[in-house]
N, C-alpha and C positions, 0 to 999 in steps of 0.2 A: 560574263555574266551565265553563259553556259556552261561553265566550271561550277559556280555555284550552285547552278540549280541540279547539276548532276551530284554534288556532293548532298545537299539536302536530301535528294531523292535514295540515294543510298542509306542515310538514316533511316529514313521512313519504311525502308525495305527491311530492316530486321524482325525477323519474328516476334510478336507479342509475348510467347510463353518465354524466349530466351530472355527480352527484355526483362521480364519479369525476374526471372532467376537472378539475372545481372545485379536489380535494383535491390533484390532482398541482402544484397552485402551490402549497402550504402546505408548511411544514417541518415535520419530525419531530416537535417538541414541539408543534405545534396539532394533529398529527395524535393523539399521544398523549393529551396533556392535557384536548383540546377536544372537537374534531368528533365523536371516538367515542363522546363521552357525551351527545352530545344527543338521540338518540331509536335507535331498532333499526334503521332503516333506513339511517340516518347511520353507524351501528355496522356494519353489512354492508359500505357502502361503503368505509370506511376498513380494512376488512381485503382488499379487492379485490387479488390478486396482481401487478396492474400497477402498484401504488403499492408494493410493496415488493422488486421486481427489484433494485434497487440500493438499498442502503442506507446512505447517508450522513452518518454521524454528524460529519464534519467541518462541518457547517453550524450545528452546536449553537452557539447565543452563550454566552460566558463566564459571564453570569448564569446559566445554566441549570444548570451543574453546576462552577461555580466553578472556571474554565479561566485563570489567569492566566499572561502569556506571559514567563515568566522562569525559570530553573533551580530545580529542587526543590520549586517552589512547590506543586505540586499532588499530594503524594504523599502527603495526609492519610487517614486512613480513612472519615472522614464523605464528602469528595468522590468517594473510589472507589467508597465502598457507592452513591450517587446514580448514578454514571454505570453500573453494573450493574443497578440498578433501570429506568433508563430503557432500557437493552440488552432487558433481561427482557420490559419491554413494549412494546417497538417490535418484538421478534422475536415476540410472541406474537401481536400485530394481523398481523405477516406470513406467519404458518401456515406457515413453512420455506420460504417461497419466495424468500428472497434468493441472487441469483447473484454479486452485488458486494456488498462488505463496506468501506468507508471509515472507519477511525476518525478522531478526530482529533486533528491533529496534535500537539497538545500536552499530549493526555492521558498519565496515567500507568499503563499498562495492567500490570496484574497478570494470575497464572494463572487467577484464577477468572473474568475478563472471557474471556478467550479460549477458556476451555472453555465459558462461557456462550454466547458466538457458536457455537461449534463444535457443542453440543449441538441447538442451536436454527436451523441453516442446513446442511444436509445436501447442497443443490444446488450450494454455493457453488463459482464459478469463478475470481472476484478478490479477494485481499486485498490493502490498505492497512494496514501498521502505523503506528503513531506514531514518534517520533524518541525517545522514552525509554520503556522498557517495565524492567519487572523478571520477565520470563518465564524460567523454566528450561527445559532442554532436555526433560525429560519430561513438561513439561505440553505443550510445544509438540507432541511425537510424539504425545501422547492427542490433541490437536485436529486435526492431519492425518489422524488415523485415521477420523475423521468427514466429512472433506473428499476423498473420493476423487475428484473431480471438478474438485479446483482447477487450474487453468492457469495463473495470473498472480500473481506477489508483487511488492509494493513494500515493501522494508525498507532505513528509512536505514543501519542498524547492526548486525551480526551478528558476535556474539561469538563462536560456535561453529561455525564455517561447515560442519565435517565431520559433526559432530552433526545440526545443523539440514538439509543437503542430504540426507543419509542418512535422515533421517524424510520427509523429500519423496520422494527417489525411491523410497523403499518403499512407500509407501502411495497416492502422486498420479501414477498412472500417464501422465495426460495433460497433466502441467506441462510447459508451454514457454515461459514468459515471464519473466524476472527484471530487475528493477531495484533496485540498491544503491547507496549512496553513501557507504559506508568505503571505508578503503584495500583495494586487491584484491590480493593476493599471491598468491605461489606455492600456499600451501595452500590457499586457496579457489579458485585456478583447478586444481588437481587434484580438490578435492571437486566442483566441476561436474562435468570430465569423468569421474568414476568414479560417481557419484550420480548426474546428470539428464543423461547422454551425448546425450541428442535434443534438449537446450534449441535453439530455435529464435530466441529474440529475447533479447538482453543489453544493458542501458545500464548502463553505468558513468560516465553523466554527472557531470560536476564532481567526480568522485573521483580520488585518486592510486591510480594505475597504473602497477604494477612490470612493467618491459618483459619480463622472464622470462615472468610470468604471463600477460600478452599474448599473446608469442608461443606459449605452451604452448596457450590456448585456441584462439587461429587457425589452428592446424597439427591440433588434435586433434578440434574438435569439428566432426564433418562433416556435421552437421543444421542447424547454425547458419545461417540468414538474415539477420540484421539484427544489426548491430552500433553501438551509440552509443558513441562519444568523443569527443562534444562537449566543451569547455572543460573534459577531464580534465587532469591532470600526471601526465606520463609519468617515471618515477624507473627509474634502473638502478645498482643497489647491486654490480653484479658487475665492472664493467669496470675500474674503480682500486680496487685493496686499499685499506681504509680510508676510501673516499672513496664519496659519493653524488652520481651525476649526475643534473640535473634538466632535463627538455626542455619547453620550450614548443610546440614545432612537432614534429609525427610524422617520422622517418624515411623516406626513399623506400619502403624496405624492408617496413615496415608496411602503407603506402599501397597498394602492389601487393599483397601478400596481403589487403588488405581487398577489393581491387576482386572478388572471387569472390564476394562475398555481395550478395545481391541489396539490401541498403541498408547502405552503408557511411556513419556519418557522424563528422566529426571536424573541428575548427575550428584553422586554419592561421593566423588573424588575430592578427599581433604587437599591433594596437590594440585587439581584444575586451577589452571593461571586465570579463566574465566569466571569460575566461582569466585575466586579473590578479586579480582575486578569489582565483581556487583557487591561484595561485602565491602569495599574499600569506600563504594560509593555510597552505601548504604542503602542499596537499591533505589537511589534516587536519582536519575539520569536528566539534567536539564536539558532543554531540547537541542542547545549548542553543544552537548555533550555526549549525543546521540552519535554512533557510529554506524556509518553508511553501510559497513559490514555486517554490523548487527541486525539492521533494517531489512538487507537484500537475504542473508542468511536464515535459514530454517531446516531443523531436521524433517519437518512434514514438507514432502516435496509441491502440495498444493497451496503453500503460503511462502516458498522460496519464490525470489522475482530474478 
């Protein structure tokens, strides 16, 4: 008994700042299921705000929550409940200090997952949603009501851009950065202009971009400073009736308009493998065809995950 007490005491004697530095090297599952349960001092250290400013659930291994990398495979209730429990435990330890939340790319996000995050992370500034979700507009708006400080959103696919951007524009007055990977049409462009006119950074990397939509935002978004068009597919469906014209390279007019931005990124290399991939896919990536690397990677540092 004496030996056990002495051993427990030695664990408790490790300085708090040393524990925090060690815990920073661990993943979320280690913090939730292991170190936070060793002793009282480890529990206190595992709740340190420095550990939870960035809550990156994308680092979870598939074995933790059964996240297979194939279409429709992770939509069962058991897996969704496991993810919800992990989110609750992580955010309980974090104490509401998360400013960046990155969901697992292959997770199937439901309304309760987003609302759980919203209620427990009021300081959130950056959010990265997964490729596949079953969120409705009402749940999304309810979530962003809690995220008054939200500034940055990465979302592969947006099914209701008008409603989603209206919610962001209404509740997130500091919102300034957006990355999407779905087709960018005139409806989407007008929604941005109407509801988040002060947008500063927009990434359409690897997306299908309609020429009229692109011209619209380049002319009307007076606060836009950074525009990433790398590897995107430019489409013009108005030039010839009944035909769609697809461009591999940007016209000089667009390049000249882009010169007013602080940063204007575009790819004009006919041999670019990434551009060829986008062209082959006709710029339309189904949710299960999204590449996690494309989701994580962006030449704009504030949007890279």
